[in-house]
C-alpha positions, 0 to 999 in steps of 0.5 A, a space after each residue: 342905213 339898212 344896206 350898211 347893216 346888211 353888208 356888214 352882216 354878210 362880211 361877218 358871216 363870210 369871216 366866220 365861215 372862213 374861220 371855221 373852214 380854216 379851223 376845220 382844216 388845221 385841227 385834225 380829229 381827236 384821238 380817242 380809244 375805241 372799246 368793243 363791248 362783247 355781250 355776256 351770254 351768262 347774264 339773265 335776260 
């Protein structure tokens, strides 16, 4: 009984890792705008 549980856990772990790897290769990075904030020297410190 214990070895069946261990084998099923390893199979599920491999499937999840494969699914995440496939999703990471298909889904590209999200596109978002990057804003640069320039500090204002007129503000009191």
